[in-house]
C-alpha positions in Angstrom: 88.6 111.0 127.9 91.9 110.2 128.5 94.4 113.1 126.6 98.0 112.2 125.8 100.0 114.0 123.4 103.0 112.0 122.0 104.7 112.7 119.1 106.8 109.8 117.1 110.0 111.3 115.5 112.9 109.7 113.8 115.8 110.1 116.2 119.5 110.3 114.8 122.0 109.0 117.3 125.9 110.1 116.9 127.5 110.6 113.3 127.8 107.5 112.0 123.7 108.1 111.1 122.4 105.3 113.4 118.5 106.2 113.9 115.1 105.0 115.3 111.5 105.7 115.2 109.7 106.0 118.3 108.2 108.9 120.6 110.0 111.7 121.7 112.0 111.1 125.3 111.3 107.9 124.1 108.5 105.0 123.7 105.2 105.5 125.7 102.9 103.3 127.5 99.9 104.0 130.2 98.3 101.3 131.8 94.5 102.4 133.0 91.2 100.5 132.7 88.2 100.8 130.3 84.9 100.7 132.1 82.3 98.1 130.7 80.4 99.1 127.2 82.6 102.2 127.4 85.3 104.2 125.4 89.1 105.5 126.2 90.3 108.4 123.7 93.8 109.3 123.1 95.3 111.7 121.2 98.3 110.9 119.9 100.7 113.0 117.1 102.6 111.4 115.2 105.4 112.4 112.5 105.0 112.3 108.8 106.6 109.6 106.7 107.5 107.9 110.0 106.0 104.0 111.0 103.7 104.7 113.6 102.5 101.5 115.7 100.1 101.5 117.9 99.6 98.1 120.4 96.9 97.5 123.4 97.0 94.4 125.5 94.1 93.7 127.8 93.7 91.6 130.6 91.3 89.1 128.4 88.2 89.7 130.0 85.8 91.3 127.7 86.5 92.1 124.0 88.5 95.3 123.1 88.6 96.9 119.7 91.2 100.0 118.9 90.2 103.0 116.4 92.4 105.1 114.7 91.5 108.1 113.2 93.4 111.1 111.7 92.3 114.6 112.3 89.5 115.2 110.2 87.6 112.2 111.7 88.8 109.9 108.8 89.6 105.8 109.9 92.9 105.3 109.0 93.1 101.6 110.8 91.7 99.6 113.4 91.6 96.1 115.1 88.3 94.7 116.1 89.4 91.2 116.2 88.5 89.1 119.4 92.0 88.6 120.6 93.5 90.3 123.7 96.1 91.7 121.9 95.7 94.6 119.4 97.7 96.4 117.5 97.2 99.6 114.7 99.9 100.7 112.3 99.9 103.5 110.0 102.1 105.5 108.2 100.7 109.2 108.8 100.7 111.4 105.2 101.0 114.4 107.6 102.1 115.6 111.2 99.6 116.0 113.1 97.1 114.6 115.8 95.4 111.1 115.6 92.6 110.1 117.8 93.0 106.1 119.3 89.3 104.9 120.8 89.8 102.0 123.2 86.1 100.5 123.0 85.3 97.7 125.4 82.1 95.8 124.0 82.2 93.9 127.7 80.0 93.9 130.8 83.2 94.3 132.9 86.0 96.5 132.8 88.9 95.8 130.8 92.6 96.3 132.0 95.1 97.3 129.3 98.5 98.1 128.5 98.9 101.2 125.5 102.3 101.7 124.0 102.9 103.3 121.3 106.4 103.0 119.9 
């Protein structure tokens, strides 16, 4: 299991009130491969009230699906289409950990890049 703790928060820059939403320290990205008929699991913490975005860009060799669950195991969002670029967006009702599952439906590995805001 791959576990990455990322926190997506709103940050206010300067005295002008200009702000942006994103992971603490900026956007996060991870490039890895998921084995054939296997699942990679990430734990990512998001802040309540901020739009959280998750993007998975596979190599196109197999069908990847992405599922996002809250800390209670409830499915929050999913992208199980047949495209190589998958997106998940959520508006967390609370600050806390969310589980992201990247599922490889194919018979060979798939190299992909997971990014969050």
